[in-house]
C-alpha positions as CSV (number, residue, x, y, z in Angstrom):
1,M,0.2,0.3,0.0
2,D,1.3,3.6,-0.6
3,P,2.8,5.2,2.5
4,H,0.8,8.3,2.2
5,E,-2.6,6.4,1.7
6,L,-1.6,4.5,4.6
7,I,-1.2,7.0,7.5
8,L,-3.5,9.8,5.7
9,H,-6.5,7.8,5.9
10,P,-8.7,9.3,8.7
11,V,-9.2,6.4,10.6
12,R,-5.9,5.1,10.7
13,L,-4.7,8.6,11.6
14,R,-7.2,8.6,14.7
15,I,-6.0,5.2,15.6
16,I,-2.4,6.4,15.5
17,H,-3.0,9.7,17.7
18,A,-5.0,7.4,19.8
19,M,-1.9,5.3,20.6
20,D,-0.4,7.9,23.3
21,G,3.1,7.4,22.2
22,G,4.6,4.0,23.8
23,R,1.3,2.8,25.4
24,A,-0.2,-0.4,24.4
25,H,-3.6,-0.8,23.6
26,T,-6.2,-3.6,22.3
27,A,-8.2,-3.6,19.2
28,S,-11.2,-3.2,21.4
29,D,-9.9,0.0,23.8
30,L,-9.1,1.7,20.7
31,C,-13.1,0.9,19.8
32,H,-13.9,2.8,23.0
33,R,-11.7,5.7,22.1
34,L,-12.8,6.1,18.3
35,T,-16.3,7.1,19.1
36,G,-18.3,7.1,15.8
37,V,-16.3,4.4,14.0
38,S,-17.9,0.8,13.7
39,K,-16.1,-2.1,15.8
40,A,-15.6,-3.9,12.5
41,T,-13.5,-0.8,10.7
42,V,-11.6,-0.3,13.8
43,Y,-10.2,-3.8,13.9
44,R,-9.9,-4.0,10.2
45,Q,-7.6,-1.0,9.8
46,V,-5.8,-2.0,13.5
47,A,-4.8,-5.0,11.4
48,L,-3.8,-3.1,8.2
49,L,-1.6,-0.7,10.4
50,A,0.4,-3.4,11.8
51,D,0.8,-5.8,8.6
52,N,2.4,-2.5,7.3
53,G,5.0,-2.2,10.5
54,I,3.2,0.8,12.0
55,L,2.0,-0.7,14.8
56,E,3.5,-4.1,16.4
57,V,2.1,-6.9,19.1
58,F,3.4,-5.9,22.6
59,D,1.7,-8.9,23.9
60,E,-1.3,-11.1,23.9
61,R,-3.2,-13.5,26.0
62,R,-6.3,-15.5,25.5
63,V,-9.4,-14.2,26.9
64,H,-12.4,-16.4,26.8
65,G,-11.3,-18.8,24.2
66,A,-9.9,-16.0,22.0
67,M,-6.4,-14.3,21.5
68,E,-6.2,-10.9,22.5
69,R,-3.6,-8.6,21.2
70,R,-2.4,-5.4,22.7
71,Y,-0.5,-3.1,20.2
72,R,1.6,-0.2,20.2
73,L,3.4,1.9,17.9
74,S,6.3,0.1,16.4
75,T,9.3,1.1,18.2
76,S,11.8,-0.2,15.5
77,R,14.1,2.3,13.9
78,A,15.8,2.6,10.4
79,V,19.2,0.7,10.2
80,T,22.0,3.1,10.4
81,D,24.9,0.7,10.1
82,P,26.2,1.3,6.2
83,S,26.9,-2.4,6.0
84,V,23.8,-3.5,6.6
85,A,21.9,-0.3,5.0
86,T,23.0,-0.8,1.7
87,N,20.9,-4.3,1.7
88,V,17.6,-2.8,3.1
89,P,15.2,-2.4,0.4
90,L,13.6,0.9,-0.3
91,D,10.3,0.0,0.6
92,D,11.5,-1.2,4.2
93,H,13.2,2.2,4.2
94,R,9.9,3.5,3.2
95,K,8.3,1.7,6.3
96,E,10.4,3.1,8.9
97,F,9.9,6.2,8.0
98,L,6.5,6.0,8.2
99,S,7.0,4.2,11.3
100,A,8.8,7.2,12.8
101,V,6.1,10.1,11.8
102,S,3.6,8.2,13.3
103,V,5.7,8.2,16.5
104,L,5.9,11.7,16.2
105,I,2.4,12.4,15.2
106,S,1.4,10.2,18.3
107,E,4.0,11.6,20.8
108,F,2.9,15.5,19.6
109,N,-0.5,14.9,20.0
110,R,0.0,13.7,23.6
111,Y,2.1,16.4,24.3
112,L,-0.7,18.7,23.3
113,N,-3.7,17.0,25.2
114,G,-1.7,16.8,28.5
115,G,-1.2,18.7,31.5
116,H,-0.5,22.2,30.5
117,P,1.6,22.3,27.2
118,N,3.4,25.5,26.5
119,P,4.9,25.4,23.0
120,L,6.9,28.6,23.5
121,A,8.1,27.8,27.2
122,D,9.0,24.2,26.0
123,F,11.4,25.2,23.3
124,V,9.1,23.1,20.8
125,G,10.3,23.3,17.4
126,Y,9.2,21.5,14.0
127,R,11.2,24.1,11.1
128,Q,12.5,22.6,8.4
129,F,16.0,24.2,7.2
130,P,17.1,23.2,3.7
131,L,20.9,23.5,3.7
132,W,23.0,23.5,0.8
133,L,25.6,21.1,1.9
134,S,28.9,19.3,0.0
135,R,29.6,15.9,0.9
136,E,32.3,17.1,3.3
137,E,30.1,19.3,4.8
138,V,27.2,16.4,5.6
139,V,29.8,14.3,7.1
140,G,31.0,17.1,9.4
141,L,27.5,17.9,10.6
142,V,27.0,14.2,11.3
143,S,30.2,13.8,12.8
144,T,29.8,17.0,15.4
145,L,26.2,16.0,16.1
146,T,26.2,12.4,16.9
147,P,28.9,12.2,19.8
148,Y,26.9,15.3,21.1
149,L,23.7,13.3,21.3
150,R,25.1,10.3,22.1
151,A,26.5,12.0,25.5
152,L,23.4,13.5,26.1
153,A,21.5,10.1,25.8
154,G,23.3,9.1,28.7
155,N,21.7,11.4,31.0
156,E,19.5,9.9,33.6
157,P,16.6,11.6,34.6
158,N,16.2,14.2,37.9
159,P,14.1,17.1,39.0
160,E,15.8,19.2,37.0
161,R,15.2,17.3,33.4
162,R,12.3,17.0,31.4
163,A,12.5,14.0,28.9
164,Y,12.4,15.7,25.1
165,L,11.9,13.8,22.0
166,F,14.8,14.4,19.3
167,S,13.9,13.5,16.1
168,P,16.1,14.7,13.1
169,I,14.9,13.6,9.9
170,F,17.6,14.6,7.2
171,F,17.7,13.6,3.5
172,P,18.8,15.1,0.4
173,L,16.0,16.8,-1.7
174,E,16.3,15.8,-5.7
175,E,13.3,17.1,-7.5
176,E,13.8,20.5,-7.3
177,V,16.4,23.0,-6.9
178,R,15.6,26.3,-4.9
179,A,17.9,29.6,-5.4
180,A,19.0,31.0,-2.4
181,P,16.9,33.4,-1.1
182,G,17.4,37.0,-2.3
183,P,16.1,39.7,-4.7
184,G,14.9,38.1,-8.0
185,S,15.3,34.4,-6.7
186,A,13.0,32.4,-7.9
187,R,12.6,28.3,-7.9
188,R,14.2,26.6,-10.7
189,K,14.3,23.3,-11.9
190,K,17.3,21.0,-11.7
191,P,19.3,21.2,-14.8
192,T,18.9,18.4,-17.5
193,T,21.0,16.9,-19.6
194,G,20.2,16.2,-23.5
195,P,18.2,17.6,-26.3
């Protein structure tokens, strides 16, 4: 199934929003949370999300002779080891990216619906910055950020710290080259070769 069609379906998007980040829910739990959606539709859409790697089975148990599964958003991450990543099919990268975006949607929804959200005071950010980078600059950016983030990932919880979700999404833009901002700048198509 096309990844955009998968996640942008209104019922499936509501299921993702209802998952509350890392918490696990049964399809029956989700039926109670998604008012106005038939039980059969919820079960069908949960199965579709699970089949496409957006949801994963957290655990299962037998209830009144039937198997009850609790689902959560997939916690798998894209493979970053270059020796392994070269053999990962492109469709797997699509699924991993879709899973990551699903987690972001769910966690952001949970933040907005919880406690006393204050995006300005909490330094919430979701801007995108197109950067013109050489191969060496990309390597420099990654090699500068990675050790710093790894060091911070070792922080233990304490009363002075609050958990933040940091989700860098980084990939080259291919379809269109944007001119540098300035007077008279305009979007232009990437140069093509041939007649």
